[in-house]
Structure formats: C-alpha cells, structure tokens
N, C-alpha and C positions, 0 to 999 in steps of 0.2 A: 422701745429697743427701735434702731435704727433699720428702715428699711433694707437698706443692706446687708444689715448684720442678720437680719433673719433667715437671709438664704447663703451665707457664708462664712466660715469661720478662718478666712486668711486673715491678716492685717492689712490694712488699709493699703499700705505703700507693692502690695504683693497683687493687687486688684488689679485686672486689666479690664473688667467689664463689671459695671456697678449696674443688677437686678433691681428693679423696682416692678410693681403690679400695675403691669399693663392694664390689665381689665378693669381695676379701680377707674383707672384715668380715663380710659372710654366711658363706663358708667357714668362719670359727672359731668362729661362733654370736652373736660382739659385738654388741648393740644398745647402743648411747648413749642416755643419757639426753638430756632437752630440753636441759638446759643445758649440754650438750657439741656443740651443733650448729653448724652453719655460718651465717655474717650473713647475714641476709635480701635478697635482693634488690632492685633497683629498680622503680619503677611499669612494668609492662609491659614486661618484660625481652625480650620477642619482638620489640619492633615496635623496639626499641634495636639489638639485633643482626639488624632486618632479616630474623626469620622465617628463622636458619638461614645465609643468606649470609656473616655475619661470627662471633667471637668473640661472648663473654658482655661487651669491653668496647663491641662496637661501634664499633673500629677497625681490627683485624686482619682481612683476609678469608679466607672458610672456601676454600682453594687444592684441596686434595683430601680423601675421606672414605674412613676406615676402618670395618667393621662388623662384629660378631662377635656371637656368641649366649654367653647366660648365665645359667645355672639361678639360680631364687629361689625361696623361696617366698612363702606368701602375706602376711608382713609386711612381706618387703623392699621391695615397692612404697612401704609407707608410709615405709620409711628412707629409700628414695630422695626421695620427695618431702621429707622433711624434712630430708633433706642440703641441701635447696636452699633453704630458708625458715629453719633454726634458726642457733644460733649457736656456733660454734668455741669448743672450750678450748684450755687451753695444754697440754695432752697431745694433744692430736690434730696441732697445728700441731707440736710437739717431736718428735713420734716420726719414725722413718725407716722406709723402705722393704723396708730388709733384717732389720729389729729384729720379734719378734713385737709386735702390738699389744697394748692391754689386753684381759685375757678370754683368751687362748692356754691360757694354764696351765691354767686347769679352767671348768667350767661357769659362766656368769651366776649362776644361780638353780636351785634344785633339779627345778623344774618344766621346764626348758627345757634338753636334754641336747644335748649338740654332736653335730649331723649325722654322718651317717659322710661319710669324705673319701672323692670320685671323683677317684681318678689322671687320668682322662684330663680332666677338666675343669679339675683343680688344675695338671695338665702344659700345658696352652692357656694359662689365665692366666700362667703365670710365661713362659713364651714370650714371652706377648703384653708383657709389664712390660720384659722384657731388649730385644726388638726396639724397641720404645718406647722405652726410654732411649736406647738407639743412634741413632733417631733427632733424639734431644734433641740426643746429642752431635755430629750432624751438623750442629746448625744451626737444625732447624726447630723450630718451635712447635706443642703437644700442647694439646688441650682435650677432655675426655672429658667424655661426655652418656650417663647410662644412663636417666634419670627419660625416659623417650619412650614415646611413643602405640601402638609395636610393642611388645609384651610379650615380655621374654624377648631383647630387640636393647640392644645398645650401640654406641655411635657415638663415634669418635677424629676430630676434625677436627682438620687440621693447615693452618698456615700458616706460607710461607717469608720473611721477614725479607730484608730490602733484599740484604744482605750476604750471604747464602746465595742469592738470585738471579743479583749477581754473578758470583759464583762458579763458579755451575754454568753460566751461560750463557758463559763465557769457556770451561769445560771442553766445552761442548757445539759450539762455534766457529758462534754463533747470528749471524746476519747481521742486526743492528737498524741504523735509521734514523739518519743522523747527522744535524748541523746543516746540510750543503752541501745546497743545491737546484741541481738544473739543467733547462734544457729541454729536452723531448723532441723531436725533430727532426720535424717536420711536413710535410706532402705538401703539394706546391706545383703551381699551374696548373692542369689538368684534372685530374687526381685529388683534389684538393682540394675542387673546386667538385661531384664527384665524392661525395665522403664527407659532403660538407655536407648534399648533397640525400639521400644515404640515409639520414643520422640525423633529418631531419626528419622523410622518412617512417616510419621506426621508432619516432620518438619514443611513440609512442601505446602500443607493446608492450614498452617498457623499463621494467624494476621503476622505484620511487621508492626507491632505496636510494642514499648519497653512494657507496661505494666503486667501482658501476656505472658514473658518468658518465665521460666521455673526460679524461685527465688529459692537462695542457699539459706540468706539473712532473712531477718525481720526487726525492726524497731519497737520496743518494748512502748505501748503503750498505756496511757493514764486519762482519766478526767481531768481536763485542763484545770488549773488552780492561779490564780493568780499572784498565791502567797509560796507557790514553788516553781517560779518559771525558769529557775536555774536549770531545773531536768530536763526543758526541751530547748530544743535546738533552734536558737531565732537569730543566727545569724542573718535570714534574710527573711524579715519580718513581712517584705511585699508578698511573699509566696508562702508563709508558713500555714495561713488559713486561703484556700481555694476558692474559685470563684463561687462556687459550690454550696462551700460553709458559708461565705460571706452574705450571699443570698438568702440563703435560710436564718443566718441570725437577723439579718433585715428586715425579714416576713415577718418573724417572733415580736420584733418592736413594733410592726405594724399592726400590728393583731392586738396585741393589748393595750398599745396607746388608744384613749378617748378622746372623743368628741362631745362634749355636755354641753356647748350652747348653740343659740342661733340667734342671728339676728333682730327677729320680730317676734320672738316665742315670750318675750316680757314687756316689750314693748305696745304705747297704747296708740290710738287711733286706727288709721283707715287699712294699716296694713294685717294687723290681726282680724281684724271684721271682714275684709273683703275675703281671706282665703282661708276658710277653718282648717280644710282638707289639707293645708300647708304646713299650720300646725300638728297635724295629728302624724302627717308622714315624719314631720321634723323629729318626733317625739323618738322615733326607732334610733334614732343615734346616738342614746343615751348611755351606753356600757362598751362598745365593743369599737373599735376604728373601722381598720380596711374592708372588715366584712357589709359592715350596714352599709359604710360611705357608695362601696361599688352595687349595693343592692337598692340605695336609691338614689341613685343616677347621680352624686356627687364625684365620684373619678367613673370614667368608663371602661378604666383597664389597667390592669397593675401587674408588671410582670418583670424577671429578672431578664437581662439581656446574653445575647449569644455571643462566642466568645470572639466572633470577626464574621466572613464570609467562608464560605466552602468552596468556592470555585472560582476560577480567573488567576491567569499567567501572575500578576502583580499581588494578591494576595498573599500576606504574612501567616505563615503555617502557625497553626494552633491545633488544639482538639477537636475543633468542629468539624476541620478540614478532614484531620486523622481518621474520622469516625467516618467522613462522608467517602474517604480513599478505602480504609479497611473493612467495611463494615457495612454501608447504605449503599452499596453499588453492586448490580446486578452480577456485576464481574466476578465477585468472591465468592458466590454462591456456595461453592465447595469449602469455605474456609469456615475456622472455626470462629463463632463471635468472639471480641476483644470486650469481653463481660467488665474486668477491672475498669478499663476507659470508660465504658456507659455509665458503670457506677459510679464513676470521678465525676462523669460531666451531668446527669441527670439526676444521680441519687439512689437512695438504695432499692428504692420502690420499684421504682423501673428498670434499676438493674436486676432485680429477684425476676422481673416479669420476664424478661428475654433471657434470663440463664434458666427458669423453668421452661420456657417455650424451647430451648434447646434441649435441654433435657428429653422433654417429649417426644421432640423429632427424632433424637437418637437412636431414643428407644424403640419409635416404627421402626426401625431399619430391622432388627431380627423380627417383628412381627410381621412385616412386608414380605420376609421371605419365607416366612412357614405358611403365609396365605397364599404366595404363589405355588408353593410345593403341592399345598392342598389342591388350590386350581389344576394344577397339570395333573394330578392323580387323577379326579374326577373325570379329565380331559381322555385322559390315556386308558382309562377302564370304563368309556362309556360305550365302546363294541364288545364288551362282557358284560352289560349291565343285562340281568335276564327280563324282570321286570319292562322294561324298553323297550327290550328287541320283542317280546310277547304283545304291546302297543304298535306299535311297528308293523308289525306281522299282518299282510292281506289274508293267509290263509284263517285268521280267527275268524272275520267276519264280524263282531259285534257293535251291534246297535245300540248306542245309547240313546237315550229318552230326550226331548226339546231342551233347551236351554231355557225359554221364553213361550207364554199363551201363545196360542193360534197362528202366530206370525212365523215363529220355528219350526222346523222341521226336525225330523228323525236324525242323526250323523253317523257316520263311522268312526270308530275308534283311534281307527288308523290315521285320521286326518289329524291329529294332536301328536303326530310323529315326534315332530320336531319339539314342539314343547318337552314333552317326555325324557328327549336325548337330553335337552339342554339343562333342563332339572337335574340329571345326575350330575352334571359338573360340580352343584353345590349340595348336594343330598348324597351325601354318602358314606359309608364309615369315617373316613377322614375329617367330616364335619364335627364330628363328635369331639376326636382329639385337639380339634383346631378351637372349641370352645374351652375346652378345659385350659388349653394352654393360654387361650389372651385370658382368662379367669386370673392365671398366676403371673402372667404377664403385667394385670394391670396392677396384682398387689406389689411385685419385683419394683414397677415403676413408684409405687407412690415411698417404699422403702428408700429405692437410688436417689429420690429427690430428696427425702429426708436428711441424708448423709450429705449429699451436694449442698444443698442448706445451711448443714453447718458447718461447712467447710468453708461457706463464702462467710457466715459470720463472723469464723475466726478470722478469716482474711480482711474482711472491713473492720475490725475490730469493734462488734455487736455482742458480742459473749456478755451475758450480765446487762445486756441492754433492756427498759421494760419501759412498754409506753404511757406516757403520764396523761393522764386527762386531757382531752381538745379542750380549747375557749368553746364556750357556749357559742351555737349559731347565730345570726345576725334575725332570724325570724325566730328564734325560739325567745332571744331577749324582747323582740318586738309584743310577741303574744304574752311573757311573763310582765313586761310593764303595763301592756294594757289591762289585763288580769288586776294587777296591782291599784290601778288608776280606778275602776271599777268597785273596788275594794273598799279604796279609800273614800269614796262617793258616799257610799252606802254607809260608811261611819259617820262620817259627817251630816248626811240626813238624821242618822241615831243622835249624835250630838243635838242637833236644833231641838228634838220633841224630847231630850232631857234636860231639866234646869242645870244649869253648870256649877260646882260650889267656887267658892273666891280662892283663888290661889296666886300664886305666885307669877306674875306675866311672864316676866325675863323667863322664867324657869320652863312656862308651858310654851315658849316660841322653841330651845333649845329643844325640849322633848317633840316638837313637832319637827325639826330641822332635821333631827336626828333620825327619827322616824321616815322621814322622805327618802332620805339617804340610803336605809338599811333595806325598803319596801321589798326589793324587787330580791333581796339575798331571800328574806322570809318567804316568799310566794314561790312556789312551784307548779309546776303543770301536770295534775295527777290523771286518773285514768280516766274520771268523770268530765275532766277537761276535752281528754282526746275522745271520750266514747262516740260522739257524731263522727269523727273521722277514721273510729276502729269498725263501725257499723257502714260507713259508705265504701270501705276497702272490703271486708267481708261481700257484701251487694254487687260490688262491679266486678271482684274476681269471679265470684260466680256467674255471672252475667256474662262476663267476658270467654270464659269456660262454655257454656251453653251458646255462644257466638259460635267457636270454634266446633262442637259438635255438630251443630246444625250446618256449618258449612260440610262438614264431612259427608253428613247425611244429603247435601243438595248434590254434592258430587256423586254420591252413590245412585239417586234417582239418575243422575244423568249417565250414568255407565249402563243403568237398566233399562234405559229408555231410547240411548242409542245404539245399544245392541236387538235391540226390538228393530229399529230402524234399518239396520243394516240389513238386518237378515231379510227385509222384505224388499233388497237388490236383488236385479235381476242377474247383475255379474258373477260366476261363479269365484272368481279372485278376492271379492269383495267378502263374500259371503264367508270363504276360508280364514279369512283373516281377522274376522271379527273379535276374537277377543285380543290379539296383539293392538291394534288399532283403539281400543275401547281403552283399553291399559294405560296405552302411552298418552294417550289425549288426557285422559283423568288425569295423570300424575302428572304432565305439565300445567293442570289446572290448578292443582292441588301445590305445586311450586311456586308460580304465581301467588296464589293468595298469601302463602306462608310466609312469603318474601316483604309483601304489603303488610301482613298482620304483625310481621314484627317488628315495623317502624312505628305501626299505631300505638301496640302494646309497651313499647319502648317509653314513649311518653305519657300515657295511662299511667306505667308504674311509677314515673318522676312526679307525676301532678298526686297520684294517690300517698306516696312519701311526702311530700309535702304538706298537704293539708294534716298529716299527723303529728306535724314540727317536731321532728328528733334534735334531742340536746345540741349533739356533736355531730361535726362531719365523720366522724367512727361509725356512728350511729346513725345516722341519714346513709351513708352508706351502706353499710350489710342490709338496710331493711330495702334500700332502691332494688339493690341485690340480688333478695330472695324472692321480692315480686315478679321482677325481670324474668329473672329463671323460668319461676314455676310457670311465668305466661307463656315464655318462647320455649319451654319444654314442653308442654300443654299441646301448643300451635305446630313444633315441628313433628311432633311422634305421632301424633292420633290418626292421621291418615295411615301409618305404617301399624298403628296398634291393632288398627279396625283389619287390615288384611291379615295379620298375624294372627290373629288371636278369635276373631268374629265373623270375616266372610266364611261362607261355605258352613257354618256351623248349626247356625238357626234355620234352616231354611225348610223343613217340614221334607214332604217329598211326594213324588207324582202322586195326582190325585186328591192330595193333602198338602199345598205350600204355603208356606208365609205369607202375606202380603202386607206392603207398606200402604198407608192410607188406603186400603183395600184395594188397590190399582195396580199397584209397581213389584212383582213377585223376587224376593230375593234372590240374589244371585250364586251362584253357585263357584266352585271351587274348578279350576281343570282334572281330568283323569287321574295325573301325576301328580296335584296335589298346590297348594296357594305358595309355596315354597319358590316357585321363578319367580311367581307374580310380586311376591313381597322383594325378591332382590332386584326387579326392574324398579320397582316403588322406591329402595332404597338407594339406589345408587344413583335414579335421575334426581331425586332430592338434595341427595349428599352433593353429587358433581355439581348442581343446578346454585344452591346456596354457596357454594364455595368458589364459582367463576363468576356469579354475577354479584351476591351480595358482597362477598367477603374481595373480592378482587376488582372485581368491573367498578364498583362504585369506588373504591377508596384510588383507585386509577383515573375514571373517567371523572369524577366530580372536582377533585383538585385541577385539572386539569380544563374544566369546562370554565372553573373561576378563574386561572388564570387567563383564557381566552377572552373572557366577559373586561377583564382589566384592561386588556389589551385595545379591545375595542371603545370602552371608554376614554385612553386615552389618545387614541386615534382621530375620537369626535370632537378634541374640547380644542379652545383656541390655540394659537399657535405658542404665545408667550409662555400658558400655562404647560403648555406641553412642552417646551423647552424647559423649562423649571423643573418638572417631574422626569426629564431626563437624566438632571445633572444627577451627582451620587447624593444620594441622603445619607442623611448620619443613621449609625444602628437602630437606635430606639424607634425612628422612623420606618425603616425597615421593616423592623420584628412587628412594629405596630400592624404592619398589612398583613403578617402572617395570621393565621389562625391561632386561635386560643384552646390551648389545654384543656378538654372536655374530660378527663380522668381515663384511667384504666379500665373504665368497667367493660365496654363495647369492647376491646382487645380481647379480656380474658371471656366473655359472654360466647364469644364465637368460637372459639379452642373450645370451650367446654360440650359446648353443643355438638362439635367436630369429634370429641371425645365421647357422648354417649353414640353417635353412627358408629365410631370403632368398635366400641365394647357392649351396646345394648341387644346388636340383632347380626353380631359377626356371625354367626353360625349359618346364616341366610347368603352374605355377600363375604368373603373370606378376602377378598380382591381392598374392600373398605383403608385396611392400614396402608396400602399402597398408595391409593389415591390420596389417603392425607397427608403422608409424607409427602409426596410432589407438591402439594400445595404447601405444606409447610415451609417447606423452601425457600418456595416463592414468597411465602407470608413473612418470615424473619425478615428479610430484605425491604418487602413494602413498609413493614412496620419500620424500620429502622429509617429508611429514606424518607417517610412520614414525618419522624421525630426530630430529624437533624434540617431538613427542607425546607417541609411546610408549615411547622406548626413554633408557636412561641416557646421560648424556653419555660418547660414548668420549674416551680418551687422544688427543690430535692427534700423528697421526705424520708426519714430514717424509720425503715420497718426491717423486723429480724424473720420475716413469713410471708406468705400469700394471703394470709389471711382466714379468712370465710371461703375461700374459694379452696384450700384445701379438702375441710369437712363437705363441702359440694362432689368435690372430687370421688372422695370414701364414699359418700353414699351413691353412685353412680357406681361406681366400680362394684358393690355388693350389690345393687339392683339388677345388673347386668347378670352374675353370676344365677340369681331366679328367672330373668327372662329367656336367656337362652335356653336354661333349662324347659321350659314351658315351650319353645322354639322347636327346639327337638324333638320333644316327648309330641306335641300337638299339631304343629304346624308340617312335619316333615313326614315322612312315609317311616321313617329309624325304626321305630318301634314296633310297627303292625308288620315289618317285615322278620322281624326278629321271632313273634309272636309267630307268624306263619310258619318259619324256618325250621322252629324247635317243639311246636305243637301239632300242625295240622300239613307238615309237607310230608310227602308221604316216601322220599326219596332223599330227604336232607338236601333239597335244593331250591331254590326260588322258582322254580316252573308250576305255572298254576295260580301264582300268587294274584297275579290282575284278577283274574275270575272269581277268586274268593272274597276280593275287597267290593265284587260288584254284586247290588241285589238286584232281581227279576222284578216287572212291573207289567200288568195284565192290560193293555189298552183299553180294552172295553171298560176301565174302572176310571177312565178320564171323568172329571167333572164335566157339568154342561158347558161350553163354550172356551173352553181350556186346550181340547185337540189341537193335535195340525191343519191347518185349512190344508193343504196338499200333502194328505199321507203318503202319498205314491211316488213323492221327490226324488227316494231311493233306488227307484222302478221296480220294487214290489211291495206289496201290502205286507205291514208290520203287525205281529203278532202279542210276541213280549219284545221289552227293550229293557234297556238294564239303567243303571242310575248308581253313583258312588256311596253304599252306607251298607249297615250290618243290620239287614232286615229279613224278615221270616217270605217266602215266596207265595207267589198268588194261589200255588196249590197247597199251603200250609192251612194245617187248620186255624191257624193266628197270623191269617196272611196279613202280611206289611207291618206287624209289633218286632220291635227291638228282638234283636238275636242274642244268644249267649256270647256268641263273639265278642260284638260290641263290648258287652261288661269284661271280658278277657282282655282285651285291647284297650281297655280304661284302665283298669287295676293295672295292669302293666306300665300306661303313660303314665300314673298317678306315682308307684313304688319308683319308677325312674326319674321322677322328677326332685322326688324326698332324697334318694340315694345322691343323687346328682348333686344336689345343692349342698346337703351336709360333707357329702367327699370334699368339694370344690372349697367351701369356706374352711373345712379343717386344713386344708393345704395352704389356702393363703394365710390363714391365720398363723401357720407353722412359719412360711417363708416371712411372716411381720417377725416374729418370734425369735427367728434362725439370726436376720439380720439387725444386727444395733443399730440404734437411732444417729448417734453419735460416733463416727469412726475413730479404731483404736488411738491412732496417730495424732488425730485432733484433740482428743480428751488427755492425751499425753504431753502435748503444747499447752494446753492450758494452763494444766497443772504446774509445768515449769516455768511459765510466763507469773503465775504465783507466787513462786517461788524465789524468782530474780526479782518479782518488786518488793518482796519482803527483806531479800537480802541487801535492795538497792535502798530500802528505808533505814534499815539495820546498820549500813556504812554512812548515810547523810547523819543517823543521831550519834554515831562512833564522833566522826567529825567533829560534829556540835561539840560535843563533850572536850574532846581534847583542845578545842580552840578556846571553851570554858575554863579547862582545867592551866593552859596554858596563859591566858588572861590574868587568872588569879593567883597564879604563880608570880608573874612581874609586877601586879600590883601590891605584893608582900615582902617582893626585895627591899633592905635598906634602903635607905638613899646615902648613907656614909657617915663619916665621924660628926659631923656637923648636923647629920639629922638627929636632934634632941625631942625634936618636938612632935614627933608621931607617938600615938598612942601607945601604952605599955598595953602585952598582949596579957590573954586572960591568963588564970594558972590553967586552964583545965583546956586549953587550944593544945592541940597536938603537934603546932608549929613552932610551939611556945618550948624554951629551956626546960622550965617545968612541967610539959604535958607529960600526956602519957606515953608510954614507948612506942 
C-alpha cells in the first residue's frame, strides 16, 4: 500500500496534499530536500476545509478525531511546515510504508548523526500505523495532520463514507425515518381547547427551536437496511445521517477494530531483551482497538468534533450556537429546555439526563408552594402555641438542671424562649400533612417521569430498542490474557514432564495455533479471580464508613467540650447563646468534612471498582455508582441521622449521666426538642453543598483553568504567542477542552439533593424551595458546561436512566420510614397528642411543658459533678428540672422510668406503623392508578405497527404485479414467423388445451 493511499481514498488527480508519515522520517533522521517536498496547498486551505471540520479537499466531513503525542526536535517543525508547502518527488510517491525510507541505511551527513531509537515511541508509532491501516481496510478514510499549533501533538481525521455508514447503520439496527408520513392523533373537544390555551400561555417560555414545536405529523421509522433503501428519503445523503449518528458509527468501528501486532514482540535482539515491561504492556493490545490504545497511551484522546463555534459575529449558524443561545444561557432560565435538540446534538443518554432534571425541577414547584404554606402556617400560629408560650412565661420560673458538669450552672427555661418559638415553625400539625404530601409527591414524580420517558422513547424512535452487550473493557481483556498466558505456561510445564506420543508435527502446530487464537475466548474471570478485590472492597467500605462515624464522634466531642468552655465565659451574652454558637460551628465543620470526603470517596470508589475488573462499561458504571452512592450517602447524612435519632436519647439522667471515654457527658436536646437543631443542620449542609460543591466548584474551577491558560500564553515567546493567537483548527480547539467524564457526578449530586428534599422534609419544609432555586441555576450551568467547556461526548443510545431510577425508588421508600420516625421520635407531635387526650384536665395544652419535665434533688449529684457556682441565679436551688419521663425524688422508686414514658413510646411506635403502612399504600395506589405508558402513546405505537405492515404489504403487492406483468410480457407470441418457440404444455392454464 502506498503511503498516500493509506490515508486517502481520493483519486491521485484530486489530491491537493500528499500525506506521509512524518514521524517515521524523523525517527530515521531523514530530512528531504526542497525538491522532494509536497505540492503547495491552495490559497487559504483552512477556509476551504472550514477550519478543521472537513478534510483538505473541503468535501469530506471529519466525523472523528484521534490524537497522539510524538517527539520531534527543533528541525522537525520546519520539516512539517515544508511537508505541507513543498513538492513531492517520485521517490516519495513510490515508496511503500513497510520498506525503509531513503536514508535509513546510513546518516544523511557526517554532521547529522542518527538519533537514538526510542523503543516506546517507535512501538507506539508502529501500532498506530497498523491500527490506522486496519481502519482503512474497514472502509474509513483517514488524514493525518502533525503541523499543528500544539507542539508535539498530531491529529488523525476520520471520515466515514456513505457505504460504511449504511453498512454500520444496518449492523446497529438504527431506526431511520422513512418516506412515509402519518398524522399524529390529536385530542378533540374540551381537551383540545385546553391544550391550545396552554400553548398560548406558555408560548413566551418556549425555546425558539424548530425541534421543540408541537408536531402534527411524524415520519414512520424503520431499522435501516441496504436492501430497503427505497423506503428512506435519500435525496440528501449528506444530511441523512446527522453528525451525532456519524460519530456513533465511527466509534463502534474504532472499538471493534483490533491491533494485534507490535514491532518488537516477535523480534530478536536488543529491543526485546532491553525492555520486558514494554512487551507485557504491548500484549494488552490484543483484542480491542481504541479502548486498549487509549489505556496504553498509544493515542492520548479520541473524540467527535463540535459543529463549530458557539460565539462570535462571523460564526456560521449551527446546532451548537443554537443550543448556546436557547439553552446554555442564564438569560433563558425561565424557558423550557429544547430537549429534542439536546438529544440530536449529544445523544439519547445525555438528553434523558436533562429531561429527567427538567421533570424533577418542574415537580419541585408544587412541593415548594406547599412547603411555603406550611412554613407560613407555623409563622402565623406561633403566638397561639401554648407550649412555647408557657416556656417563655417568666412567671413559671422553671429552673433547669445544668447542661454540663461543674462549669455549667442552673438556668431558667425562659432563656430558651427564642428556640421554642422557632421550633414551632417546623414542629406543628401541618408538618405531618406535609410529610404525607411529600411521600405521595415522590411516588407521583416517579410515575410522571416514567410516562415522560415513554413519550421521549416514542418521539426518539427508541420503542423496541434493547441494549446489546457491550465490548469487554481493555482492563478486562488484559486480565483475561494474563490469566490465559499463565494457564498456557502451566500446561507447557506439565507437557515437559510427560513424554509426548509421536504425532503429526503439522497437525500439532495447527492445533497449537488455534488454541492460541481461542485462548482468551475460553478463559473468563471467575469469583475466585475476583475474591481478593471483593475482600478489599468490603474491608475498604467498612473502614471508610467507620472513618465517617469517627469524624461524627469527633464533632460530638467538639460540641461537648466547646459548650463546657463557653459556659465558663464571664460574658452573659456568650453564655446565653452557647447552644446556637456550638450548633452553627459544628455544622460548618461537618459541611467542610463532607465536601472533602465526597471528593476522596469518589476517587476511592473508582479505584475499588477498577480492581474488580468488570467486564463491560455498563457493569463498571453500575458498580461505581453503587459504591459512590453508598459512601456519599453515609457521608452526607450521618451527622443528620445523629441529630435526628441519637442526640439526647441515651444521656442518662442527672446524677447518673452517660459519658464518652469517661470524660465527656453526652449532650442533650433543647427543652423544645432537637427538631430545630435538625433543621439548622439540614439547611446548612444542603445549602452549603449546593452553593460550594455544585455551583462554586463548577463555575470557579473552569474559570481558574482558563485564567491559567491565559497566564501561560502571556509568558510564551512572541512567536509562539502569535501562533497561538491565530485561529486554530476545530480539532485543535476541541482538544484544549475538558474531556467528558460521564454523567455519574451530575446524577449523584441531584440524587443526594433528592434525599435532602424527601428524607428529612418533616424538619425543613423549605427544602423543596431551595432545591428548586438551585436546579434552575444547575440546568443552565450544566448546559453551559456541555456546550462550551467539554469535548463533544460520543452519543450513546439509551431508553431509560438506568440504575438511577432504582436508587430514586429506594430513596423514596426510605423517606417514608425516616419521616415517620422524625415525626414520632424527634418532634413533640406524639407527646402532645398523648397529653391532650390522656392527661389534659381541660382538653387544652396548658400544663404540657410541666408534664414533660421530671424533677431532680440537687443533693443527689455525684461527687464532682455539681455546679461550681450554685448561686449563679441569685438563689439556692433545691430541685431542678430535666426533660424526661421519670419518677420524682420523693417517690418510692425515685428516678425510675414512669408509666407516662411507656404510654408515649407505645403511641410513637403505633404512629410509625400506621403512618408507614398508610403512606406506602397510598403511594402504591398512585403507582397503580397512573399507567406507565400514556394511552395516546400506546395508540401511536400500535398505529405505527399497522402502518408498517401496510407499507410492506403494499410493497409486496407491487412486486407481485411487476412480476406478473413481466411474465405476461415474456409469454406474448412473437408473430407469424415466431415458429421457433417451444410448444406450451397441455396442462398449462395459458395453453389452448389447458384448464379452463
């Protein structure tokens, strides 16, 4: 194969550039003269190829880019420039790639010795040549460009011709629109009028995108087939397969094209002996192409191109710019997303993510409205709340027991008046209603998303699509190959000790070769091979969960010690705000730790998944998601779980407190309960994570990277700076963008937020509102990141959001249980009901606070635990009060748990059971009432099947008519001279003596 033919399939007369392997010339030290350089380019070649979107001929579109690093000296850049602007001699045109180029046998001159051979670089170059040759054999067209403005980086442009696109579309069973148009069933009567009114109302918030307009007709789709090309509208072949589909097809070819050889793997001599590690690395290339080559560093990147620039006055209009103006701009935050255009540009998987995020954000609107109403109800009724009024009443003069040993003194309950009033904002009867509402909201959201997902599947022609098993990952293939080689070496060792029977040598060679080819097909990784990785996963996850618990314990100790230290302060204002100060600082510490551990746990989860060596990318992604979600769930919610269910539960009583490490006394809840503190904890962590982790990092880090690139450009030499300022090719600009890292981080932050909204919503009704405000910004932030800051990802077909849906359902079910326990055990809702219906003398809440407090005789303090200043309140205290249900000191069984405690506990448990079962039943009822597939969509799918059958029946009838016409024409007599035709058979129906 000629050098030029390897990377170009145009006729020789049409080529304006003769492309050669520049890297190979540099490796042997050959510098051609001016007379042997290539033909000069036409005027302004960059404009002709639309700045890298097309090949040099300006006709073939670039569908994919491969990027590699190559080493070249100071003279190599001049060589590359001369290669583009010179004239090629016959020696260069006639040379073959597998033969030594001129100058290989010896040095060009005495002053220019041959550079030392780099086995690593030479091996990578050899593998690139073989792989690219295999791509050409697969039908792709390639063009190399090493004369780039990025030093040491080369690009291979890939174009898929029409025949390759048709072949691969048939292999992938891509549904393409046919010529057949049909009308979509429209609603009639009252529904039609309502829809028209809604369309007029929502018209200002609709994006100005053609794909977003309501469609009345739709093209019938059918899996592409080369035999049935007449069914499809092929009038414009250039636009029949859009850029997203073309890049998907090329990527499938790149994944399955193999690279099986290496330059020194079978060679003798120094190369093999010098670097055995290189041979081990080389073997990893054995089965699959681009994934292995990227993992081994043969190529540094592979990506499809963006459609063009998104900003500028002279920029041609394209889908990327349209997305930037109508989707990725903060000025259109109030508009719907152009989901169909997002799918057209980025593919179904990313389109489904943004569609799900849009549905989730829309569903937060009614939840936010109800949450605001619940909050306003608590605000309006705070002055009518009898328990908080009793706590704030100075006349009651209730003296409370110290909150810590020795340093803390007695205190008045009225000093906690502000906390009690604030608690009523979230701890009121409306909270129970809101918890039930949010449980039903979660079930409705899931059903609404399933219906929306089905509509998108119908609109995007994904009905009937089933994901096929993906190619094995490069790491899995390398591990299987390593195992097969070990197995083969063991078999060879056994054969050495066993005498061989005389056999046919040729047959033995053939069997050995076939065994080597199919070796990795027979070998698979079993649970025994993965057992060390599974054990490491289990130990590591348990250890990291233990680290999270240890950090929470450390924060608890900080809270206890800080409260004791502040109690010794002489300032009355400091001592009166001890609880608020300790709570706020502890929550901030928790927030910082959560953000840091989130990043650490994400890296550890990826490492743990890698050592498991999953077979496919889908399996890898699902395992990574499960580990990352488990660790981040524990990390984010452990401090909140502590405040909700453990703080103030196991503290003991005055005179018999529970201590941590025999030094730190467990902290207590405020007289109004721990719900207010839970609200503070939840709000600060939720808002902090959204503000810092989700928004500030996503905005600040890209800005910082751009600023660093600007500083580097500023410190470059003037010549390099002028070169960088020049307009780069499209593939050079896209190479400087960040690579796409998957949707896992995007989904993860939203799922964690969904947990904040649903799990502890009983303590913070405003959580949906803050989530809504965050998501309005998050949608545009993610959109801008995808359009402007990331390389264009490969489009992936998907009909659902995968494992994330199961996680959402699990969080929704867990939310019902947690809210039941929050209402029952964290709030005072159940104790109030029990007091109102069992102990109240007049049927009101008067006396409730006194009922929940027990008495303690200060003479029963343990030695060294009594307050050091017992007269801090100005009088001597004999009896202090504490929140618990215990017998008084004058009782026969003093300080034992009273009957009231068991009555309240029974009521709490009964409420949990009733609430959980009732809400679960209502959620399942919502799930059952709302069908997964909308009725109109099921009718349209059925209509498509009927139309497809009619289309094929009509085609079959046409073929039969054509065949009958042809047969009738062939049987017509030739005339009076036509006596040479064979006589008709007597039994033929067309003959005179045939059947009537």
